C-alpha positions as CSV (number, residue, x, y, z in Angstrom):
1,X,-10.5,0.1,25.1
2,X,-9.5,1.5,21.8
3,X,-7.4,4.6,22.1
4,X,-8.3,7.8,20.2
5,X,-5.0,7.7,18.3
6,X,-5.5,4.2,17.2
7,X,-9.1,4.9,16.2
8,X,-8.1,7.9,14.1
9,X,-5.4,5.8,12.5
10,X,-8.0,3.2,11.5
11,X,-10.0,6.0,10.0
12,X,-7.0,7.1,8.0
13,X,-6.4,3.6,6.8
14,X,-10.0,3.2,5.6
15,X,-9.8,6.5,3.9
16,X,-6.7,5.4,2.0
17,X,-8.5,2.4,0.7
18,X,-6.9,0.1,3.3
19,X,-3.5,1.6,2.6
20,X,-3.6,1.0,-1.2
21,X,-3.6,4.7,-2.0
22,X,-0.8,5.5,0.4
23,X,1.8,3.5,-1.6
24,X,4.1,0.6,-0.8
25,X,7.7,-0.1,-0.4
26,X,9.1,-3.4,-1.4
27,X,11.8,-4.4,1.0
28,X,14.3,-7.1,0.8
29,X,16.2,-7.9,4.0
30,X,15.1,-4.5,5.4
31,X,16.3,-2.5,2.4
32,X,13.8,-0.7,0.0
33,X,14.4,-2.1,-3.5
34,X,11.2,-0.7,-5.2
35,X,8.1,1.3,-4.7
36,X,4.5,0.7,-5.7
37,X,2.1,3.6,-6.5
38,X,-0.9,4.5,-8.6
39,X,-3.1,1.5,-7.8
40,X,-5.7,0.6,-10.4
41,X,-8.3,-2.1,-10.0
42,X,-7.7,-5.1,-12.2
43,X,-9.5,-8.4,-12.4
44,X,-11.4,-9.6,-9.4
45,X,-9.2,-9.3,-6.2
46,X,-6.2,-8.0,-8.2
47,X,-4.8,-4.4,-8.2
48,X,-2.2,-3.1,-10.7
49,X,0.5,-0.8,-9.5
50,X,3.2,1.3,-11.1
51,X,6.5,-0.1,-10.0
52,X,9.6,2.0,-9.6
53,X,12.8,0.0,-9.0
54,X,15.1,2.0,-6.7
55,X,17.9,-0.4,-5.9
56,X,21.4,0.4,-7.3
57,X,22.2,-3.4,-7.5
58,X,22.3,-4.1,-11.2
59,X,22.0,-7.9,-10.7
60,X,18.9,-7.4,-8.5
61,X,17.4,-4.9,-11.0
62,X,17.8,-7.5,-13.7
63,X,16.4,-10.3,-11.6
64,X,13.3,-8.2,-10.7
65,X,12.4,-8.2,-14.4
66,X,12.0,-12.0,-14.4
67,X,8.9,-14.1,-13.4
68,X,11.2,-16.4,-11.4
69,X,12.1,-13.6,-9.0
70,X,8.5,-12.8,-8.2
71,X,7.5,-16.5,-8.1
72,X,9.9,-16.9,-5.1
73,X,9.0,-13.6,-3.5
74,X,8.4,-15.0,0.0
75,X,11.6,-17.1,0.0
76,X,13.6,-14.1,-1.4
77,X,12.7,-12.2,1.8
78,X,10.4,-9.6,0.1
79,X,8.2,-7.6,2.4
80,X,5.5,-5.1,1.2
81,X,5.5,-2.2,3.7
82,X,3.0,0.7,3.5
83,X,4.8,4.0,2.9
84,X,2.5,6.0,5.2
85,X,1.5,3.7,7.9
86,X,4.7,1.6,8.1
87,X,2.7,-1.7,8.5
88,X,3.4,-4.8,6.4
89,X,0.8,-6.5,4.2
90,X,1.1,-10.0,5.6
91,X,-0.5,-12.0,2.7
92,X,0.4,-9.9,-0.3
93,X,1.7,-11.6,-3.4
94,X,2.2,-10.9,-7.1
95,X,0.5,-12.7,-10.0
96,X,2.4,-15.0,-12.3
97,X,3.5,-13.6,-14.6
98,X,3.7,-10.5,-12.4
99,X,3.5,-7.8,-15.1
100,X,0.6,-6.8,-17.3
101,X,0.9,-5.5,-20.8
102,X,1.5,-1.9,-19.6
103,X,4.5,-3.0,-17.4
104,X,2.5,-2.6,-14.2
105,X,2.8,-5.2,-11.5
106,X,-0.4,-7.1,-10.5
107,X,-0.8,-7.7,-6.8
108,X,-3.3,-9.5,-4.6
109,X,-4.0,-9.0,-0.9
110,X,-1.8,-5.8,-0.9
111,X,-3.8,-4.0,1.8
112,X,-3.7,-3.4,5.5
113,X,-5.8,-6.0,7.3
114,X,-8.1,-4.1,9.8
115,X,-11.8,-4.5,10.5
116,X,-14.3,-2.9,8.1
117,X,-15.7,0.5,9.1
118,X,-19.1,0.6,10.9
119,X,-21.7,3.2,10.0
120,X,-20.7,5.4,13.0
121,X,-17.1,5.3,11.8
122,X,-18.1,7.0,8.6
123,X,-20.0,9.6,10.6
124,X,-17.0,10.3,12.7
125,X,-14.8,10.5,9.6
126,X,-17.2,13.0,8.1
127,X,-17.1,15.1,11.2
128,X,-13.2,15.0,11.2
129,X,-13.1,16.1,7.6
130,X,-15.4,19.0,8.2
131,X,-13.4,20.0,11.2
132,X,-10.1,19.6,9.4
133,X,-11.3,21.7,6.5
134,X,-11.9,24.7,8.8
135,X,-8.4,24.4,10.5
136,X,-6.5,24.1,7.2
137,X,-5.3,20.6,8.1
138,X,-4.9,18.1,5.2
139,X,-8.1,16.1,4.7
140,X,-6.5,13.2,2.8
141,X,-3.7,11.0,4.1
142,X,-2.0,11.4,0.7
143,X,-1.7,15.1,1.2
144,X,1.3,16.5,3.1
145,X,1.0,19.3,5.6
146,X,2.0,22.7,4.3
């Protein structure tokens, strides 16, 4: 039986576009080296993200600007972890070359893999939003509580 907490977590993931809108950390060996935010739809199955490199390692920063670094993302130990839900996108990978003309990184399969919502899920989500509006709770996972 699906617990209520797990069910509402699924609703939050759906509402955040399967985690896309919640943002991502790029981790290397457990250390955050960059963040991805502001997803924009690209070509079919690709999303473009603003990338902010947060590592202090100058050699790593320089390497992250190369196509070769991203071509070997899996063997380099990169993990794409959702910043809100803490879950890893298991099949995510960048395009080659990874950056578009605006300097945004192009990613595929960067989402949390859960079942699609059923019609009753959307009704429940609507009810939760209506209830949350009356209690002053945030109605969007991207908002932070006051």
